[in-house]
VOTITOR-201695 format. One line per 5 residues: their letters; for each residue x, y, z of N, C-alpha, C, CB. Coordinates in Angstrom, 1 decimal. Atoms other than C-alpha are relative to their C-alpha. Glycine has a CB too. Example, Ala and Ser with C-alpha at 12.3 -4.5 7.8 and 13.67 -1.06 7.14 Angstrom:
VOTITOR-201695
AS	0.9,-1.2,0.0,12.3,-4.5,7.8,0.9,1.2,0.0,-1.0,0.0,1.2; -0.9,-1.1,0.0,13.7,-1.1,7.1,-0.8,1.1,0.8,0.4,0.5,-1.4
end
This chain:
VOTITOR-201695
MNNQF	0.1,0.8,1.3,-50.4,-2.3,20.9,-0.1,-1.4,0.8,1.5,0.3,-1.3; 0.1,1.5,-0.5,-51.8,-6.0,21.7,1.2,-1.3,-0.5,-1.6,-0.5,-0.4; -0.6,1.2,0.4,-49.6,-9.0,21.4,-1.3,-0.9,-1.8,0.0,-0.9,1.9; 1.2,0.5,1.0,-51.2,-10.4,17.8,1.4,-1.1,-0.7,-1.0,1.7,-1.3; -0.7,0.3,0.7,-49.8,-13.0,15.7,-1.3,-0.4,-1.3,1.1,-1.1,0.6
FIVGA	0.5,0.3,1.1,-51.2,-14.5,12.0,0.4,-1.2,-0.6,0.1,0.8,-0.8; 0.2,1.3,1.1,-51.7,-17.8,10.2,-0.3,0.6,-1.1,-1.3,-1.1,0.4; 0.2,-0.6,1.7,-51.1,-16.7,6.7,-0.2,-1.0,-1.0,1.3,0.8,-0.7; -0.2,0.6,0.9,-50.7,-19.8,5.1,0.7,-1.1,0.5,0.4,0.7,-1.0; 0.1,-0.1,1.6,-50.3,-22.1,2.9,-1.5,-0.5,0.3,1.1,-1.2,-1.2
QRSGT	1.7,0.9,0.1,-54.4,-23.1,1.9,0.4,-1.5,-0.3,-1.2,0.7,-1.6; 0.2,1.2,0.0,-55.3,-26.6,2.2,1.3,-0.6,0.7,-0.4,-0.5,-1.4; -0.9,0.9,-0.7,-52.1,-27.7,4.5,-0.1,0.4,1.6,1.6,0.3,-0.6; 0.4,0.3,-1.7,-53.9,-27.8,7.9,-0.3,1.4,1.1,1.5,-0.9,0.7; 0.5,-1.2,-0.4,-54.7,-24.0,8.1,-1.0,-0.3,1.8,-1.0,0.5,-1.5
TYLYS	1.0,0.1,-0.7,-57.9,-25.1,9.8,0.1,-0.7,1.8,-0.7,-0.9,-0.9; -0.3,1.6,-1.5,-56.5,-28.1,12.4,0.8,1.3,0.9,1.8,-2.0,-0.7; -0.7,-0.9,-1.0,-53.9,-25.0,13.5,-1.2,0.9,0.9,1.2,1.0,-0.8; 0.6,-0.7,-1.3,-56.4,-22.6,14.3,-0.7,-0.9,1.0,-1.0,1.0,-0.3; 0.6,0.6,-1.2,-58.3,-25.2,16.0,0.7,-0.2,1.2,-0.5,-1.1,-0.4
ILDEH	-1.0,0.2,-1.2,-55.6,-26.2,18.5,0.8,1.4,0.6,1.2,-1.3,-0.5; -0.1,-1.7,-0.7,-55.1,-22.3,19.0,-0.4,0.3,0.8,-0.3,1.1,-0.4; 0.9,-0.6,0.0,-58.3,-21.4,19.6,-0.2,-0.4,1.1,-0.9,0.0,-0.9; -0.4,0.8,-1.5,-58.2,-24.1,22.7,0.5,0.4,0.8,0.7,-0.9,0.1; -0.6,0.1,-0.6,-55.9,-22.8,24.0,-0.4,1.6,1.2,1.2,-0.4,-0.7
PEVCM	0.9,-1.1,-0.7,-57.4,-19.9,27.3,1.1,0.9,-0.4,-0.5,-0.1,1.7; -0.9,-0.6,0.0,-54.4,-17.8,26.7,-0.2,0.8,-1.6,1.2,-0.9,0.3; -0.2,-0.5,1.3,-55.2,-17.1,22.9,-1.1,0.6,-0.3,0.3,-0.9,-0.9; 1.2,-0.7,1.0,-58.2,-14.9,21.1,0.2,-0.2,-1.4,-0.2,1.7,0.2; -0.2,0.3,2.1,-58.7,-16.4,17.6,-1.3,1.6,-0.6,-1.2,-2.6,-0.8
AKPLR	1.0,-0.9,1.1,-60.5,-13.9,15.0,-1.3,-0.5,0.1,0.5,-0.1,-1.6; 1.3,0.7,0.9,-64.3,-15.1,14.6,-0.9,0.9,-0.5,-0.9,-0.9,0.9; 0.2,1.8,0.1,-65.8,-16.4,12.7,1.1,-0.2,-0.5,-1.2,-0.7,-0.9; -1.1,0.6,0.9,-63.2,-18.8,11.3,-0.4,0.2,-1.8,0.0,-2.0,0.5; 0.4,0.2,1.4,-65.6,-19.0,8.1,-1.0,1.3,-0.1,-0.7,-1.6,-0.4
PEPKY	-0.4,-0.2,0.9,-66.0,-16.4,6.2,1.9,0.7,0.6,-1.2,0.7,-0.8; -1.5,-0.7,-1.0,-61.6,-15.5,7.2,-0.5,1.2,-0.1,1.8,-0.1,-0.6; -0.1,-1.5,-0.3,-61.2,-12.0,8.6,0.1,0.8,-1.3,1.4,0.3,0.8; -0.6,-0.8,1.0,-59.1,-10.8,5.5,0.6,1.3,0.0,-0.7,0.1,-0.7; 0.2,-1.9,-0.4,-59.3,-7.3,7.0,1.1,0.6,-1.0,0.7,0.6,2.2
FLQNE	-1.6,-0.8,0.5,-55.3,-6.4,5.8,-0.5,0.1,-1.3,1.7,-0.9,0.2; 0.1,-0.1,1.2,-56.6,-6.9,2.2,-0.5,1.1,-0.4,-0.6,-0.9,-0.3; 0.6,-1.0,0.1,-58.7,-3.6,2.8,1.0,0.9,-0.4,-0.7,0.3,1.2; -0.9,-0.9,0.0,-57.0,0.0,1.9,0.0,0.6,1.0,-0.1,0.7,-0.7; 0.1,-0.7,-1.4,-58.5,1.5,4.9,0.0,-0.9,1.3,-1.4,0.8,0.1
IDLDT	0.0,1.0,-0.4,-57.3,-0.1,8.0,-0.5,0.6,1.3,1.2,-0.7,-0.2; -0.1,-0.9,-1.6,-58.6,1.4,11.9,0.0,-1.8,1.1,-2.1,1.5,0.4; 0.1,0.7,-0.6,-57.2,-0.9,14.3,-1.5,-0.4,1.2,1.0,0.2,0.3; 0.9,0.2,-0.5,-60.3,-0.4,16.6,-0.8,-0.6,-0.4,-0.4,0.6,0.2; 1.0,0.8,0.9,-62.5,-1.7,14.0,-0.3,-1.2,0.0,0.2,0.0,-1.1
YYSKY	-0.9,1.9,0.1,-60.4,-5.1,13.5,-0.5,-0.4,1.0,1.9,-0.5,0.0; 0.0,0.5,-1.1,-60.3,-5.5,17.2,-1.4,-0.4,0.4,0.7,0.9,0.9; 1.2,0.0,-0.1,-63.9,-4.4,18.0,-1.1,-0.9,-0.9,-0.2,1.1,0.0; 0.6,0.8,1.3,-65.2,-6.3,14.9,-0.1,-2.0,0.1,1.1,0.6,-1.4; 0.1,1.4,0.5,-63.4,-9.5,15.2,0.2,-1.3,1.1,1.3,-0.1,-1.1
YKNCT	-0.9,0.5,-1.6,-62.4,-10.3,19.0,-1.0,0.6,0.9,1.8,0.8,0.4; 1.0,-0.1,-0.7,-65.4,-9.9,20.6,-0.3,-0.9,1.5,-1.0,-0.2,-0.9; -0.2,1.0,-0.9,-65.2,-13.1,22.5,1.2,-0.3,1.3,0.0,-1.0,-0.8; -1.1,0.0,-0.8,-61.8,-12.2,24.3,-0.5,0.4,1.1,1.0,0.7,-0.3; 0.0,0.0,-1.3,-61.6,-12.7,28.1,1.4,1.2,0.8,0.1,-1.6,0.4
KATKI	-1.1,-1.0,-0.7,-59.0,-11.1,30.4,0.9,-1.0,-0.1,-0.3,0.8,1.8; -1.1,1.0,0.2,-57.4,-14.4,30.1,1.3,0.2,-1.1,-0.7,-1.2,-0.4; -0.8,-0.1,1.2,-55.9,-13.4,26.9,1.5,0.3,-0.2,-0.6,0.9,-0.5; -1.6,-0.8,-0.3,-52.4,-12.6,26.5,0.5,0.2,-1.8,1.5,-1.5,1.2; -0.4,-0.2,1.3,-52.0,-12.8,22.5,-1.6,-0.1,-0.8,1.2,-1.2,-0.4
FGEKS	1.0,0.3,0.5,-54.9,-12.5,19.8,0.7,-0.4,-2.1,-1.0,1.5,0.5; -0.7,0.5,0.8,-54.5,-14.5,17.0,-1.1,0.2,-1.3,0.5,-1.4,0.6; 0.7,-0.3,1.6,-56.0,-13.8,12.7,0.6,-1.2,-1.0,0.5,1.8,-0.9; -0.4,1.0,1.3,-56.2,-17.2,10.1,-0.5,0.8,-1.4,-0.9,-1.6,0.3; 0.1,-0.4,1.4,-56.2,-15.3,6.7,0.7,-0.5,-0.8,0.1,1.0,-0.1
TSYYE	-0.9,1.0,0.9,-55.0,-17.8,4.0,0.4,0.9,-1.3,-0.9,-1.7,-0.5; 0.1,-0.7,0.8,-55.3,-15.0,1.3,1.1,1.1,0.1,-1.2,0.2,0.0; -1.2,-0.6,0.3,-52.4,-13.2,2.8,1.6,-0.7,-0.2,0.1,0.8,1.0; -1.0,0.1,-0.1,-50.1,-15.6,2.2,1.1,0.3,-1.3,-0.1,-0.9,0.4; -0.8,-0.4,1.4,-49.2,-14.7,-1.7,-0.4,1.3,-0.3,-0.3,-1.0,-1.3
NKEVA	0.6,-1.8,0.6,-49.8,-10.7,-1.4,0.9,0.1,1.3,-2.3,0.6,-0.1; -0.8,-0.9,-0.7,-46.7,-8.6,-0.9,-0.4,0.7,0.7,0.5,0.6,-0.6; 0.6,-1.2,-1.1,-48.4,-5.7,0.1,-0.6,-0.5,1.3,-1.2,0.7,-0.6; 0.1,0.1,-1.4,-50.0,-7.1,3.0,0.9,-0.5,0.8,-1.0,-0.5,0.2; -1.1,-0.4,-1.0,-47.0,-8.3,4.4,0.5,1.0,0.2,0.8,-0.4,-0.1
QKVAN	-0.4,-1.4,-0.5,-45.9,-4.9,4.4,-0.9,0.5,0.5,0.4,1.0,-0.9; 1.1,-1.6,-0.7,-49.1,-3.3,5.8,0.2,-0.7,1.4,-2.4,0.3,-0.8; 0.2,1.1,-1.0,-49.1,-6.7,8.4,0.8,1.0,0.9,0.7,-1.8,-0.3; -1.2,-0.2,-0.7,-45.7,-5.4,9.4,0.4,1.7,0.6,1.1,-0.7,-1.1; 0.1,-1.3,0.0,-46.5,-1.4,9.2,-1.0,0.4,1.2,-0.4,0.4,-1.5
YFPNA	0.8,0.0,-1.6,-49.4,-2.1,12.1,0.6,-0.5,0.8,-1.2,-0.7,0.3; -0.5,1.0,-1.2,-47.9,-4.9,13.8,1.5,-0.1,0.0,-0.5,-1.6,-0.1; -1.6,0.3,-0.2,-44.1,-4.7,13.6,0.5,-1.2,0.7,0.7,1.1,0.9; 0.0,0.8,-0.8,-43.8,-6.9,16.6,-0.5,-1.3,-0.1,-0.4,0.4,0.7; 1.1,1.3,0.1,-46.5,-9.6,15.2,0.8,-1.4,-0.1,-1.2,0.2,-1.5
KIIFI	-0.9,1.4,0.7,-45.4,-13.3,14.8,-1.2,-0.7,-0.9,0.8,-1.4,1.6; 0.7,0.3,0.8,-46.3,-14.9,11.8,0.4,-1.8,-0.1,0.3,1.2,-1.0; 0.7,1.4,-0.3,-47.4,-18.4,11.5,-0.1,-0.7,-1.8,-1.9,0.4,0.8; 0.4,0.5,0.8,-46.9,-20.5,8.3,0.1,-1.4,0.2,0.5,0.5,-0.9; -0.3,1.5,0.2,-48.1,-24.4,8.0,-0.2,-0.1,-1.5,-1.2,-1.1,0.8
LANPV	-0.1,0.2,1.4,-46.8,-26.0,4.9,-0.1,-1.8,-0.1,1.5,0.8,-0.7; 0.4,1.5,0.5,-48.2,-29.4,3.6,1.1,-0.7,-1.3,-1.7,0.1,-0.8; -0.5,0.8,1.4,-46.3,-31.8,1.1,-0.6,0.9,-1.4,-0.8,-1.9,-0.1; 0.7,-1.0,0.9,-46.9,-28.9,-1.8,-0.8,-1.1,-1.3,1.5,1.1,-0.9; 0.7,0.4,1.0,-48.1,-31.9,-4.8,-1.3,-0.6,1.1,1.0,-1.3,-1.2
DRAIS	1.7,0.6,-0.8,-51.2,-33.0,-1.7,-0.4,1.2,0.0,-0.1,-0.6,1.8; 0.5,-1.1,0.1,-51.4,-29.4,-1.4,-0.8,0.6,-0.9,0.6,0.6,0.2; 0.8,-0.2,1.3,-52.1,-29.0,-4.9,-1.1,-0.3,-0.4,0.5,-0.3,-0.8; 1.5,1.0,0.4,-54.5,-31.7,-5.5,-1.0,0.6,0.9,0.0,-1.9,0.3; 1.4,-0.6,-0.7,-56.3,-30.6,-2.4,-0.7,1.4,-0.1,0.2,-0.2,1.3
NYKFS	0.6,-1.2,0.3,-56.8,-27.2,-3.3,-0.6,0.1,-1.4,0.8,1.0,0.2; 0.3,0.4,1.5,-57.6,-28.5,-7.0,-1.7,-0.9,0.7,1.6,-1.4,-1.1; 1.1,0.7,-0.3,-60.5,-30.8,-5.3,-0.7,1.2,1.0,0.4,-1.6,0.8; 0.6,-1.5,-0.8,-61.5,-27.6,-2.9,-0.5,0.9,-1.2,1.3,1.0,1.0; -0.2,-1.0,1.3,-61.8,-25.4,-6.2,-1.0,-0.8,-0.7,1.7,0.2,-0.9
YINGL	0.5,1.2,0.8,-63.6,-28.4,-7.9,-1.3,-0.6,0.9,1.3,-1.2,-0.4; 1.7,0.4,-0.9,-66.7,-29.2,-5.3,-0.1,1.0,0.9,-0.1,-1.6,1.0; 1.4,-1.1,-0.2,-67.6,-25.9,-4.6,-0.3,0.8,-0.9,-0.1,1.0,1.1; 0.6,0.2,1.5,-68.0,-25.4,-8.2,0.5,0.9,-0.2,-1.3,-0.1,-0.4; -0.9,-1.4,1.2,-65.0,-22.7,-9.4,0.6,-0.5,-0.6,1.0,1.1,0.4
ETRDI	-0.5,0.4,1.0,-63.7,-25.5,-11.3,-0.6,-1.2,-0.6,1.2,0.0,0.1; 0.7,0.6,0.6,-64.9,-27.2,-14.2,0.8,-0.9,-0.8,-0.8,0.6,-0.6; -0.9,1.1,1.0,-61.6,-29.0,-15.7,0.2,-1.3,0.8,1.6,0.6,-0.4; -0.5,1.5,-0.6,-60.7,-32.7,-14.7,1.4,0.4,0.2,-0.1,-1.4,-1.0; -1.1,0.0,-0.8,-57.6,-33.3,-12.6,1.1,0.0,-1.4,0.0,-1.3,1.2
EEVFI	-1.0,-0.3,1.4,-55.9,-34.1,-16.1,0.3,1.0,-0.9,-0.4,-0.6,-0.8; 0.2,-0.7,0.9,-56.7,-31.2,-18.2,1.0,1.1,1.0,-1.6,0.2,-0.6; -0.1,-1.8,-0.6,-55.6,-28.8,-15.1,1.6,-0.8,0.1,-1.2,0.8,2.0; -1.7,-0.2,0.0,-51.5,-30.7,-14.5,0.1,-0.9,-0.8,1.0,-0.2,1.5; -0.6,0.7,1.1,-51.3,-32.8,-17.3,0.0,0.6,-1.0,-0.5,-1.2,-0.2
NEKKI	-0.1,-0.2,1.5,-52.2,-31.5,-20.4,-0.5,2.3,0.5,-1.7,-1.5,-1.4; 0.2,-2.0,0.1,-52.5,-27.4,-18.6,-0.7,1.0,-0.6,0.9,0.6,-0.5; 1.0,-0.3,1.1,-55.8,-26.5,-20.0,-0.1,1.4,0.9,-1.5,-1.1,-0.4; 0.3,-1.3,-0.7,-56.5,-22.9,-19.3,-1.1,0.2,0.4,0.3,0.9,-0.5; 1.5,-0.3,-0.7,-59.2,-21.1,-17.6,0.2,2.0,0.2,-0.4,-1.1,1.9
DVTKY	-0.2,-1.2,-0.5,-60.5,-17.7,-17.7,-0.1,0.0,1.5,-0.8,0.8,-0.6; 0.2,0.1,-1.5,-59.9,-16.4,-14.1,-0.9,1.7,-0.2,1.9,-0.2,1.2; 0.8,-0.9,-0.3,-61.5,-13.2,-14.7,-1.8,-0.1,-0.5,0.8,1.1,-0.5; 1.4,-0.1,-0.1,-65.3,-13.7,-14.6,-0.2,-0.6,1.5,-0.7,-0.9,-1.3; 0.1,0.4,-1.1,-64.5,-15.1,-11.2,0.5,0.6,1.5,0.4,-0.8,-0.3
ITSVN	-0.1,-1.5,-1.2,-64.8,-12.4,-7.8,0.7,-0.7,1.1,-1.9,0.9,0.7; -0.6,0.4,-1.2,-62.4,-14.0,-4.9,1.2,0.7,0.5,0.4,-1.4,-0.3; -1.5,-1.6,-0.3,-59.9,-12.2,-2.7,1.1,-1.0,-0.6,0.7,0.6,2.2; -1.4,0.1,0.8,-57.1,-14.5,-4.8,-0.4,-1.0,-0.9,1.5,-0.4,0.8; 0.1,1.1,1.8,-56.8,-16.7,-8.3,-0.1,-0.9,0.9,1.6,-0.2,-1.4
PFRYK	0.4,1.4,-0.9,-58.6,-20.2,-6.7,0.9,-1.1,-0.7,-1.9,-0.5,-0.1; -0.4,1.1,1.1,-56.7,-21.7,-9.7,1.4,0.0,0.0,-0.5,0.3,-1.5; -1.2,0.1,0.0,-52.8,-21.1,-8.6,0.4,-1.8,0.8,0.5,1.4,0.8; -0.3,1.8,-0.2,-52.7,-25.0,-7.8,1.8,0.0,0.5,-0.3,-1.2,-2.2; -1.2,0.5,0.1,-49.3,-25.3,-8.6,1.0,1.1,1.0,0.3,-0.1,-1.6
ERGVY	-1.2,-1.1,0.0,-47.7,-21.9,-8.4,-0.3,-0.4,2.0,-0.4,2.3,-1.0; 0.1,-0.4,-1.2,-48.7,-21.7,-4.6,0.6,-1.1,0.7,-1.4,0.3,0.3; -0.3,1.0,-0.8,-46.9,-24.6,-3.3,1.8,0.0,-0.4,-1.0,-1.6,-0.4; -1.5,-0.7,-0.2,-43.5,-22.7,-4.5,-0.3,0.8,1.5,0.4,1.1,-1.4; 0.2,-0.3,-1.2,-43.2,-21.8,-1.0,1.1,1.1,0.8,-0.1,-1.4,0.6
HKFLD	-0.7,-0.9,0.1,-40.1,-20.2,-1.0,-0.3,1.3,-0.4,0.7,-0.3,-0.7; 0.1,-1.9,0.9,-41.2,-17.2,-3.1,-0.9,0.5,1.5,-1.5,0.2,-2.2; 0.8,-0.3,-1.2,-44.1,-16.7,-0.3,0.3,0.5,0.9,-0.5,-0.8,0.5; -0.7,-0.3,-1.5,-42.0,-17.2,3.0,1.0,1.6,-0.6,1.4,-1.9,0.7; -1.6,-1.0,0.4,-39.4,-14.5,1.1,-1.3,1.6,0.9,0.7,0.1,-2.9
YYYKV	0.6,-0.8,0.2,-42.6,-11.9,1.0,0.0,0.4,2.0,-1.2,-0.6,-0.9; -0.1,-0.3,-1.8,-42.7,-12.3,5.3,1.5,0.2,0.6,-0.7,-1.5,1.0; -1.3,0.3,-0.3,-39.1,-13.0,5.7,0.4,1.3,0.0,0.8,-1.0,-0.9; -1.0,-1.4,0.5,-38.1,-9.2,4.1,-0.4,0.9,0.8,-0.2,0.5,-1.6; 0.5,-1.2,-0.8,-40.3,-7.1,6.3,-0.4,-0.7,1.9,-1.8,0.6,-1.0
FPQKN	0.2,0.4,-1.6,-40.2,-9.3,10.0,1.1,-0.5,0.3,-1.0,-0.9,0.5; -0.7,0.3,0.0,-37.4,-10.3,11.8,-0.3,-1.9,0.3,0.8,1.0,0.6; -0.3,1.2,-0.3,-36.6,-14.1,12.0,-0.6,-0.7,0.9,1.0,-0.1,0.3; 0.3,0.4,-0.9,-37.2,-14.5,14.9,-1.4,-0.3,0.7,0.6,0.4,0.5; 1.7,-0.4,0.2,-40.8,-13.3,14.6,-1.2,-1.2,-1.0,0.0,1.5,-1.1
IKVII	0.5,0.6,0.8,-41.5,-16.2,11.9,-0.1,-1.3,0.4,0.6,0.2,-0.9; 0.1,1.7,-0.6,-42.2,-19.9,13.0,-0.7,-0.5,-1.9,-1.7,-0.4,1.9; -0.2,0.9,1.4,-42.3,-22.3,9.8,-0.3,-1.4,0.4,1.8,0.1,-0.8; 0.7,1.6,-0.8,-44.6,-25.6,10.8,0.0,-0.8,-1.4,-1.9,0.0,0.8; 0.1,1.0,0.9,-44.3,-28.6,8.1,-1.3,-0.8,0.6,1.4,-0.9,-0.2
KENFT	1.3,0.9,0.2,-47.9,-30.4,8.4,0.1,-0.9,0.6,-0.3,-0.4,-1.1; -0.1,1.0,0.0,-46.9,-33.7,8.0,1.0,-0.5,1.4,0.3,-0.1,-1.2; -0.6,0.3,-1.5,-44.7,-33.4,11.6,-0.3,0.3,1.2,0.8,0.5,0.2; 0.5,-1.1,-1.6,-46.9,-31.2,13.8,-1.3,-0.8,-0.2,-0.2,2.4,0.0; 1.0,0.5,-0.6,-50.1,-32.7,13.3,-0.3,-1.3,0.6,-0.6,0.1,-0.6
GNLEE	0.3,1.2,-1.0,-51.0,-34.9,16.0,0.8,-0.3,1.0,0.0,-1.0,-0.4; -1.4,0.3,-0.2,-47.5,-34.5,17.1,-0.2,1.7,1.8,1.4,0.4,-2.1; 0.6,-0.9,-1.3,-48.3,-32.8,21.1,1.3,0.9,0.0,-0.4,-1.1,1.7; -1.1,-0.6,-0.2,-44.4,-32.1,21.4,0.0,1.7,-0.5,1.2,-1.0,-0.7; -0.7,-0.8,0.9,-44.3,-29.9,18.2,-1.3,1.2,0.5,0.2,-0.7,-1.9
IQSLY	1.2,-0.9,-0.1,-47.8,-28.2,19.0,0.4,0.8,1.4,-1.4,-0.8,0.1; -0.5,-0.9,-1.0,-46.4,-27.3,22.5,1.4,1.2,-0.5,0.6,-1.2,1.2; -0.9,-0.7,1.2,-43.2,-26.0,20.6,-0.7,1.3,-0.2,0.1,-1.0,-1.5; 0.3,-1.2,0.3,-45.4,-23.8,19.3,-0.7,1.8,1.0,-0.7,-0.7,-0.7; 0.6,-0.9,-0.9,-47.3,-22.3,22.4,1.3,0.7,0.2,-0.7,-0.6,1.3
TFLEI	-1.8,-0.8,-0.4,-43.4,-21.5,23.4,0.0,1.0,-0.7,1.6,-0.9,-0.3; -0.8,-0.9,0.8,-42.8,-19.8,20.2,-1.3,1.1,0.4,0.5,-0.4,-1.9; 0.6,-0.9,-0.2,-46.2,-17.7,21.2,0.0,0.7,1.2,-0.9,-0.4,-0.2; 0.0,-0.8,-1.3,-45.3,-17.1,24.5,-0.9,0.2,1.0,0.3,1.0,-0.2; 1.0,-0.1,-0.7,-48.3,-18.7,25.9,0.2,-1.2,1.3,-1.2,-0.2,-1.0
DNNII	0.0,1.5,-0.7,-48.4,-22.0,28.4,-0.1,-1.1,-0.7,-0.9,-0.2,0.9; -0.1,0.5,0.3,-47.3,-24.1,27.1,0.1,-2.2,0.2,0.4,0.8,-0.3; 0.5,1.0,-0.4,-48.2,-27.0,29.1,-1.4,-0.8,-0.4,0.0,0.2,1.0; 1.2,0.0,0.5,-51.8,-26.8,27.4,0.1,-1.6,-0.9,-0.3,1.5,-0.9; -0.2,1.6,0.8,-52.8,-30.6,26.0,-1.9,0.2,-0.7,0.5,-2.0,1.5
PNSYT	1.2,-0.2,0.3,-55.8,-29.4,23.6,-1.0,-0.9,-0.6,0.2,1.0,-0.6; 1.0,1.1,0.4,-58.4,-31.5,22.6,-0.1,-0.4,-1.1,-1.2,0.2,0.1; 0.1,0.7,1.2,-58.4,-31.6,19.1,0.7,-0.5,-0.9,-0.4,0.5,-0.5; -1.4,0.5,0.6,-54.8,-32.4,18.5,-0.4,-1.0,-1.0,1.2,-0.7,1.1; -0.3,1.3,1.0,-55.4,-36.1,17.5,-1.8,0.1,-1.3,0.1,-2.0,1.4
KVINK	0.5,0.7,1.4,-58.1,-35.3,15.1,0.0,1.0,-0.7,-1.2,-0.7,-0.2; -0.1,0.3,1.7,-58.6,-35.2,11.2,-1.2,1.3,0.2,-0.3,-2.1,-0.8; 0.6,-1.3,0.2,-59.8,-31.4,10.2,-0.4,0.1,-1.3,0.8,1.2,0.5; -0.5,-0.3,1.3,-60.9,-30.4,7.1,0.7,-0.8,-1.3,0.8,0.7,0.4; 0.2,0.5,0.7,-60.2,-33.4,5.0,-0.7,-0.2,-1.3,-0.2,-0.3,0.4
SKNTI	0.6,0.4,1.2,-60.7,-33.8,1.6,0.4,-1.1,-1.1,0.0,0.9,-0.7; 0.3,1.4,0.7,-62.0,-36.8,-0.3,0.7,-0.4,-1.1,-1.2,-0.1,-0.4; -0.8,0.8,1.2,-60.4,-38.8,-2.7,-1.1,-0.5,-0.7,1.2,-1.3,0.4; 0.7,0.6,1.1,-62.5,-39.5,-5.6,0.8,0.0,-1.4,-1.3,0.9,-0.1; -0.2,-0.1,1.7,-60.2,-39.6,-8.5,1.3,-1.6,-0.2,1.2,2.2,-0.4
EESIL	-0.5,0.9,0.5,-59.1,-42.4,-10.3,1.5,-0.7,0.6,0.1,0.5,-1.2; -1.7,0.3,-0.1,-55.3,-44.0,-8.6,0.4,-0.5,-1.2,0.4,-1.0,1.2; -1.3,-0.2,1.4,-53.5,-44.3,-12.1,-0.4,1.2,-0.5,0.1,-1.2,-1.5; 0.0,-1.8,0.3,-54.8,-40.8,-12.8,1.0,0.8,0.9,-1.6,0.8,0.2; -0.7,-0.7,-1.5,-53.9,-39.5,-9.1,1.5,-0.1,-0.2,-0.4,-1.1,1.6
NRVKT	-1.4,0.9,-0.3,-50.5,-41.6,-9.5,0.6,0.9,-1.0,0.0,-1.9,-0.3; -0.7,-0.6,0.7,-49.7,-39.7,-12.9,0.1,1.4,0.1,-0.3,-0.3,-0.8; -0.9,-1.6,-0.9,-50.3,-36.2,-11.1,0.8,0.2,0.5,-0.4,0.7,0.8; -0.6,-0.6,-1.3,-48.7,-36.3,-8.4,1.7,-0.9,-0.4,-1.1,-0.7,2.0; -1.3,-0.4,-0.1,-45.3,-37.7,-10.2,0.9,1.1,-0.7,0.4,-1.0,-0.2
KLFDY	0.0,-0.9,0.6,-46.0,-34.9,-12.5,0.6,0.8,0.6,-0.9,0.3,-0.5; 0.1,-0.5,-1.0,-46.2,-32.8,-9.6,1.8,0.3,1.1,-1.1,-1.1,0.6; -1.3,0.4,-1.2,-43.0,-34.6,-7.6,1.2,0.5,-0.6,0.3,-1.8,0.3; -1.4,-0.6,0.7,-40.7,-33.3,-10.4,-0.2,1.6,-0.2,0.3,-0.8,-1.7; 0.2,-1.4,0.0,-42.2,-29.8,-10.8,0.7,0.8,1.2,-1.4,0.2,0.1
YKEHN	-0.2,-0.5,-1.6,-41.8,-29.1,-6.7,1.6,-0.3,0.0,-1.1,-1.1,1.4; -1.0,-0.2,-0.7,-38.1,-30.7,-6.6,1.1,0.7,0.3,0.3,-0.5,-0.2; -1.3,-1.4,-0.2,-35.7,-27.9,-7.2,-0.8,1.2,1.0,0.5,1.0,-2.1; 0.6,-1.0,-1.4,-38.5,-25.5,-5.0,0.1,-0.8,1.2,-1.6,0.4,-0.1; -0.5,0.0,-2.0,-38.2,-27.8,-1.5,1.7,-0.3,-0.3,-1.0,-1.9,1.3
IMLST	-1.5,0.4,-0.5,-34.3,-28.1,-2.4,0.1,1.6,0.5,1.3,-0.6,-1.5; -0.2,-1.5,-0.1,-34.5,-24.1,-2.6,-0.7,0.5,1.2,-0.6,0.7,-1.3; 0.5,-0.3,-1.8,-36.8,-24.2,1.0,0.7,-0.4,0.4,-1.3,-0.7,0.8; -0.6,1.1,-1.4,-35.3,-26.4,2.7,1.9,0.4,0.7,0.0,-2.0,-0.9; -1.5,-0.8,-0.2,-31.7,-24.8,2.0,0.0,1.5,0.4,0.9,-0.1,-1.4
KYGLD	0.1,-1.4,-0.3,-32.6,-20.9,2.4,-1.0,0.1,1.0,-0.4,0.9,-1.3; 0.5,-0.4,-1.1,-35.0,-21.6,5.2,0.4,-0.9,1.1,-1.3,0.0,-0.2; -0.2,1.0,-0.8,-33.2,-24.6,6.8,-0.8,-1.1,0.9,0.6,0.5,0.6; 1.1,0.6,-0.4,-36.2,-26.6,7.0,0.3,-1.9,-0.2,-1.2,0.8,-0.9; -0.3,1.2,0.1,-35.6,-30.7,7.2,-1.5,-0.2,-0.6,0.7,-0.9,1.4
LAVWD	1.2,0.8,0.5,-38.2,-32.0,4.5,0.4,-1.5,-0.4,-0.6,0.6,-1.3; -0.6,1.8,-0.2,-37.1,-35.5,4.7,-1.6,-0.4,-0.8,0.3,-0.8,2.4; 1.5,0.4,-0.5,-41.2,-36.1,5.4,-0.7,0.0,-1.5,-0.8,1.3,1.3; 0.7,-0.3,1.1,-41.8,-34.9,1.8,0.3,-1.1,-1.4,0.4,1.6,-0.3; -0.4,0.5,1.3,-39.9,-37.1,-0.5,-0.5,-1.8,-0.3,1.9,0.3,0.0
N	0.4,1.6,0.9,-42.0,-40.4,-0.4,-1.8,-0.2,-0.9,0.0,-1.7,1.8
end
């Protein structure tokens, strides 16, 4: 069985940055293409020979571990179990951003890509409903708030993988931090002296086109919504989330 890890989420939390710094490591072979993500374990029929031949064509003899980034896995309990069935020793990586910023970035992403037609106040202040049945996507693209209730989705993986196999990264502490990046390499049991070229780069940043007064109202409401959830996340998983208090 190949050494394997999965970046499972969260969406709009720096997963593309994480992919980039891991893809640069000579002992890592990341599933390609980056887009669209493989999402292989959303399928009913799984064949590991097909999986490796399709997504890992560019691997070399230097490869020590294979990695896949599919953020649709994050909120899918069945996928967590399926991955555990096929890869009981896999390493699971979460990267979590301030849920307020993540929700807004998620909204912007859906809006820019033509999925979202409501303005930001209709979404977060008035909570105007939308018909999701006419959209064909791997996950509900409008779960902006719910997706930031991180403890709920971490539970899916902590229930089926040993704690030592799961790493939870806080984006704001990780991005551009070489010490944290090399700690991740240690977790994956690969050479931790590598310095990736992309570690100081800003990747996949969303543009701010929202009026500041409106944005501040939205942020205040979301901050209140996540307060208790963040306490639960910090307490349950021993995470220092002080960087999210600002």
